C-alpha positions in Angstrom: 46.7 71.4 28.5 49.4 70.6 31.0 53.1 69.6 29.3 52.9 66.0 31.2 50.1 65.3 29.2 51.9 66.2 26.1 54.9 64.6 24.2 56.9 65.5 20.9 56.2 63.5 18.3 59.8 62.5 17.9 59.7 61.2 21.3 56.7 58.6 20.4 57.5 54.8 20.6 54.9 51.9 20.0 52.5 50.8 22.2 51.8 54.5 23.1 48.3 56.2 22.8 47.8 59.8 21.7 45.0 61.7 20.6 45.1 62.5 17.3 41.7 64.5 15.7 39.8 64.1 18.8 40.1 60.2 19.0 42.2 58.1 20.9 45.2 56.3 18.4 47.5 53.3 19.4 50.9 54.1 18.1 51.9 50.3 16.2 55.0 51.6 14.6 57.5 54.8 14.6 60.0 55.8 12.4 62.3 58.9 12.7 64.6 60.2 10.1 67.1 63.5 10.0 67.3 64.9 7.0 69.6 68.5 6.6 66.5 70.6 4.6 63.6 69.8 7.0 65.4 68.7 9.8 63.6 65.8 11.4 60.7 63.5 9.8 58.4 61.5 12.1 56.5 59.1 10.6 53.8 57.1 12.7 51.5 54.1 12.2 48.5 54.5 13.8 45.5 52.6 14.8 42.1 54.8 15.6 41.3 52.6 18.9 37.5 53.8 17.7 37.2 52.6 14.1 40.0 50.1 14.5 41.4 51.7 11.0 45.3 51.9 10.5 47.3 54.4 9.1 50.6 55.7 8.6 50.8 60.0 9.3 53.6 62.4 9.1 53.9 64.1 12.5 57.4 65.7 12.5 57.2 68.9 14.4 53.4 68.4 16.1 53.2 68.1 20.0 50.5 65.7 20.4 48.3 64.7 24.0 48.7 61.4 25.6 45.4 59.5 25.5 44.0 58.8 29.1 42.8 55.3 28.9 41.2 53.9 31.8 40.8 50.1 32.3 38.4 48.3 34.6 38.0 44.8 36.1 34.9 43.2 35.3 33.6 39.7 34.8 32.4 37.7 31.9 29.0 36.6 32.9 27.0 35.2 29.9 26.4 35.5 25.9 22.7 36.8 24.9 22.0 36.7 21.5 24.2 39.2 20.0 25.5 40.4 22.6 28.3 39.6 25.6 27.4 40.7 28.7 29.8 41.7 31.8 29.7 43.0 35.5 32.2 45.6 37.3 33.6 43.5 39.8 33.1 46.4 42.5 29.8 48.1 41.3 28.1 45.4 39.7 27.2 47.6 37.2 26.3 45.5 33.8 27.6 46.0 30.4 26.7 44.9 27.2 29.1 44.7 23.9 28.1 43.8 20.5 29.5 40.3 19.5 29.6 41.7 16.0 32.6 43.4 17.3 34.2 41.6 19.6 34.0 38.2 17.3 37.5 37.8 18.1 37.3 37.4 21.3 34.5 34.9 21.6 36.4 32.1 21.2 38.3 32.6 24.7 35.5 34.0 26.6 34.7 31.4 29.7 31.6 32.2 31.9 33.1 34.0 35.3 36.6 35.0 33.8 38.1 38.2 35.0 39.0 40.6 32.1 39.6 44.3 31.8 37.4 46.9 30.1 39.3 50.0 28.4 37.7 53.4 28.4 38.6 56.6 26.5 36.8 59.4 28.3 33.2 57.9 28.4 33.8 55.6 25.2 34.2 52.2 25.9 37.0 51.3 23.1 38.2 47.8 24.1 38.5 44.9 26.5 41.9 43.2 27.7 41.9 39.3 27.8 44.3 37.3 30.3 47.7 36.1 28.5 46.0 32.6 28.7 42.8 31.2 29.1 41.4 27.7 30.7 39.5 25.9 27.9 37.9 22.8 28.4 38.2 19.9 25.3 34.8 18.7 23.8 35.8 16.7 21.4 39.1 15.9 19.6 40.3 14.1 16.0 43.4 13.0 15.2 45.8 14.7 12.7 48.7 12.6 12.3 50.9 10.2 15.5 51.8 13.9 17.2 49.3 16.0 17.2 45.0 15.8 17.1 42.6 18.8 16.4 40.9 19.7 19.7 37.4 21.1 20.1 36.7 23.2 23.1 33.6 24.4 25.2 34.0 28.2 23.7 34.2 26.8 20.1 37.8 27.5 19.8 39.8 24.9 17.7 43.8 24.0 17.9 45.9 21.7 17.5 47.1 19.7 21.2 49.3 16.8 21.7 48.0 13.3 21.7 48.1 12.4 25.4 45.1 14.8 25.9 41.9 13.3 26.3 38.6 14.6 25.9 37.2 16.8 28.9 40.9 17.7 30.0 41.2 21.4 30.6 44.3 23.2 29.2 45.6 26.5 28.8 45.0 28.0 25.5 47.1 31.4 24.2 44.9 34.7 23.6 47.6 36.2 21.8 47.9 33.1 19.0 45.0 31.0 19.8 47.7 28.0 20.3 47.6 25.1 23.2 49.9 26.6 25.9 50.1 24.2 28.7 47.7 21.4 30.6 
């Protein structure tokens, strides 16, 4: 393994990806405590990108392999039963992802939107939504004098300002699901 693909445990930071026990892991949190007896203790909160499990591991004196993730631009084409269908923008190859694994993203997926699939080796491990998506309001119900509950064309629901009307298109944050702007 070349040294540019390796990283010392004490150099890890949140957001980096490493290979641990043969699987790609995202570093969620990192702490380094220097002690007189043991040198430095490195603890990392890791997320297995295959299983989505989260755990804390002590990696004090390890040299770890950086995970090389590849991103591929695709277009969301449609839902078919229990699957989400995507098409590569360059090769027109089609991909099917199980809705059960990606139900968190379903309220933000609009046919024709561009997003990125994330691969590790030959395994599709995730997809990345844009920070905001444009959704169309299909119904509104008042909550109080300032906000109303909006239902969107994708099934998503959130609170929006009173000046919005049915049929309006608005931007929704995919990070927290809240109204962003008109």
